[in-house]
Every structure is written in structure tokens, then in C-alpha cells.
N, C-alpha and C positions, 0 to 999 in steps of 0.2 A: 355106046353107053345107053342102057335102057331108060326109057322115059314114057310117061303117060301124058296125054294132052287133055286139058280141062275144057269145059264148055266155052270158056272165053279165050281159049287158045294158048294158055300157059302150059309149058312143058315141065313136068315134075319128074325128077330123077328118083329111081327106086332101086333097091337091092332085095334079093330074095334067096332063100336057101331052104332045103328040106322038101318034104312032100307030106300030103295029108290035109287035114282040116286047116284052112288058112287062118293066120293070126296077123293082123296089121298093127304095127307100132307107130305111134304119132308123137313126134318129139316136142320138147319144150322150147321156149324162146331162146335160151342160151345154148341149146344143143342142135344136133342135126341127126341124120340117119346113123352116124357113127356112134352116137350116144347109146344106141341100142345093141352094140356089138355083143355084150354079155347075154342079152336075150336072144339074139339071132343064133348064137352058138348053142345055147341051152335048148330053146324051143325048136330050133331047126332039126334036132334029133328026132322029134316026134310029130312036128307040124310043118306046114308050109309057112315059114316065117318071112314076113315082108316088112321092110322099113323104107321110108321115102323122105325126101327133103321137101319141106313146105315151099310154097312160092316165096321168093325173096332170098332163098338159101341155095347158092350155087352148089352143084351144077344144075339145079332147077333154075328156071327163068326168074329174072328179077324185074318185074314190071316197074316202070318209072313213076306211074301215077298212084298216089295213095288210094284212090278210089278202087283200085284193083285188089285191095286187101280188106277183108272184113271177116267177122265171125261166121257168117253164113257161107262165105266162100271157103273158109277153112274147113267147115263141115262137108261141103259139097266136093272139095278136093279129095276127101277120102273116098267118096263114091266114084270119082273119076279113076282112082287107082283100081278099085274093084272092077269097074267097067272095062278098063283096058286089059286087065288080067283075066277077064271073063269069069269072075268070081261072083256067085249069086249072093252068098252070105258069108261073113267072117266074124271072128272074135276081134274086137277093136280095143287096143290098149293104148291109152294116152297119158302123158305126164304134163302137168301144169298147163301151158298154152295148148298142148296136145290133149290134155284132159278135158279142157273146155270144148275143144273141137269134137272129141269123142262123145261128150254129153249131148252136144247139139246135133251130132250125127244121129244119135238115138232119137231125138225129137223129130228130125227132118226125114230120116230114112230108116225107120224102125224095121222094115221088112228086110233090110240088107245086113242086119247085125245078128249074130248068134248071141253075143253078150257084149257088155261094156266093162272095161276096167278104167275107172276115173281116178287117177293118182295125182297127188300134189295140186289139187284143184281148189281155188278159192281166193287167191290173192286179189284184193280190191273188191271183193264181193259184198262185204258188210256195208250197210247203209252209211254208217258214220265215217267210213274210210273212202267213200267214192270220190269226193272232191280231191283228196290228197292223192289217190291213185291216178286220176286223170292228169293232175299236175306233174306227178312223177313221170308219167309216160311222155309228156311234152318235154320235160327236162332231160330225159334220157335221149330223146330224138335230137334235141339241140346239142347235147354233149357229143353225140356221135358225129354230127355235122361238123362240129368245131375241132374235134380231137382225133377222130378216126378210130378204127376197131382195136388196134393194139393198145392204146391208152384206155379205151373203154373196157376191154377185157380185163386189164390189170386192176381196174377198180371194181367192176361189176361182179367179178368172180368171188370177191370177199364179202358179199352180203351176209346179213345175220343168220340166214337159213342155209348158207353154203359153207361157212367155216367148219361145220361139223365134218364135211367131206374132206377138207384139207387135213384136219386133225387125225382122221381115221385112215386116210389113204393118200399121203402126199404125192406119190407117183401118179395115181389115177387123177388126182386133182390137177396136177400140172398138165396132164394130157387134155383134160376138160378145158382148162384155161387157154391152152394153145389152139384147140379146135375153135373156141369162141373167137379168138383173135383173127382167125382166117375167114370169118363170115363177111358177107358183103355189107359195107356201111350203108349203102342205099337200101338194101333189103331189110336190114335191122332197123333202120329209121322208119321205113314205111310200115313195117310190121307193128312197131310200137304205136304209130298214129292210127293205122287202119284197123288193126285187130285188137291189140291190147287196150288202148284208150277207149274204144267204142263198144266193147263187148258189154252186154247187159249184166246187171247184178244177178247172182243166183237167187237172191231174195225176191226178185221180180219174176222168177221162173217157177215159183212153187206150184202153180196149177199145171204147168207142163210136166213137172217132175211127178206129180200125183198120178198123171195118166201114163207114165212110163212103165211098161210091163216087162222089159227086157231084163234078163239076169244081169245084175250090176254089182261090181265090187268097188268100194271106195277105199283107197289106200292113202295114208298120209304118214309123215314122220312126226314124232311127238315134239320135235323142236321146230317144226314148220309152222310157226305161230299164226300166220295169216290164214292158214288152211284148216286149222283145227275146228273152229266153230262152223264154217261152211261144210266141213265133212260130216259133222253131226246133223246139220240141216238136211243134207242129201240122204243120210241114213234114215232120218225120221220121215222124210217126205216121199221117197221112192219106195213103193211097196215091195219091190224085189231086191232091195239093196242090203248088202252087208258092209260093215265098216271094220277095217283092220288098221291099227296104229302101230307103226314100227318104232321100237324103242331106241332112244339116243340117236335119232336120225333127223336130218334137216330136209331140204327140199328135193335134192336130186337123188331120190331113194333108189332108183334102178341101177345107178352106178356106184352110189355110196355103199350100199349093202345088197349087191346083186344076188347073193345066195338066198337071203330071206325074201327079197322081192320075187325071185323066180319061184320059190317054194309056195308062196301065197297065191301067186297067179296060176301056177300049175294045178294046185288043188282046186281052185275055183273053176278052171276050164274043164277039169276032169268031171266035176259034179255037173256042170252044165251039159257036157257031151253025153253024160249018162242019164240026162233028164231028171236029175235029182235036186236041182236048185229050187228052193221053196219061194213061195209068195208069203209075205208076213201074215200070220194068223191074226185076224182082227181082234181076237181076245187079248192079244199082247199090247193093244193100244187102248189104254184106259187111264182115267185120272186116279183110280184106286190103286194103292200099293199092293194089297192082298187079294183083291177081287171080291172081298166080302163087304157088303154094303150094310 
């Protein structure tokens, strides 16, 4: 079973298919590498498509200590995958927790990325929701400790930004819920406490985002309520960012509407690879509506 080893000795399981320019897919909290199957099949026809399981998600290692989990480690684990596969630079595509890791990878290792796709990113980022977000992370960890993954999956899968998936694709949703129930309870708990609870707000990273020059695509569903305003923030702040909002979609957009997700990402990658991705014209950023003073 293929795996890469991180700087702190954690083994990360990965899968890959295809050949060509590498694209690395980074999963969300409730997902794993299997969540990217529609993308592996689609992009594997034209790219070297790679997906891996984060630490805490078997068959990757599950460190017992919460201190082994953090936002910085999540970003650096992407680099460990690249190092192991002897990849100099890759397109990085992340959803939710993976979107945060992708953005931080751009901050920490900009020379290793061809581009960033930051999807479904923003939950808990707004200042007024920070205390509630941290409390929810602790409540989730406690719930998993007390009830296990089967009961947790049966409840967590029906969040207000996931019911759209069930309504649209009941069979796909059932598969997603089953995969979630198979996760490690210890890994899910530690990820909540070490990565989710402790990650910084996007609103505290404005200066980092202003300095980011990598081609960036922000993707969000229009019913992914916690991610809409943070998506606009990233669009306004990152000078090389575009924002695309997928209609009638919730949080898990890559499997809820894989055709549209793949279309948007494929068009973005093609523009980047053709060196046609723009940096925002400073004339587009003005307090004037018409440009006439």
C-alpha cells in the first residue's frame, strides 16, 4: 500500500492515476481520498491525479497525541506527498479542511504550487462566529468520544450544508455517510481539536493573502452559508483570485455536483498551464462605481 512519510514520521496513504502535470487533491474533514474518486477518474485522463488521506484517516497513521495535528502540519503534509513522489510543483485542489490546508500551503510553500483551488473554505472564519466554532469543535470531539463514528456519521452527515447532497443524489450521499462512519474515532477527534479548533481565522490572514501571487480559484456552493462571505473576502484580497459560486449546492461540491466542479477546475487549470491566468488590474479596485471622479 503506497505511503509517504512526513517530517515527524507519520505515514500518509495516497492513490494516483494518469500521467502528465500533477494535481493533488486534499480532502475535507468528513471525507477521505475516496471522496475524490470523480476527480481522479476525470483528471486522471489528462493529468497525474493524486489523492491522499490526511493524518488521522486510516490507512494513513493515526497519531495518538493531539499535538501531532495542526493547520501547519496539514499544509506541510502536502509538501511531504510532493517530496515523496519527487514532484517539484503541482496544482493543489482542496475542499473545506483541505481548502484551508491548500491556502496555507500557498503561504508556506509557494514555490511548490502551480496553482491553488480553495473550495468550500471558510467555516468558522468570521470573527463573530469564532467562539461558537471552537465550542462546536470541542462538542464534536466529545460526541465522538462518547458515541463512536457510526452514531456521529448518522448525525453529522445531515448538517444544514449537506442535506442538499442527499436531496440531489441519495445514492451518492449514502456512500458518503458510509465512508464517514468508517473513519477512525481517535483520528476524527484529534483532527477536530488539533486542526479545526485551532486554525486561524481567514480575517486574521488578510496580509498573507495580499502577498499571495499564485493563480487561485475560490469555489463555493451558494447554500454553503458559512463559506459565502469568506469566499468574497478571499476574492477581494488575493490579487490572483477568481470566485465561482455553484448554484443550488451545499458544502460537498466535488461529489454533490462533480460535473460542474470538474468543468470549473479543468477550465482554470487549462488557463494556468497556458500562462493565461491574470493578476487583477489595479484599476478594477476603486471606490468609484464608474471611474469618473
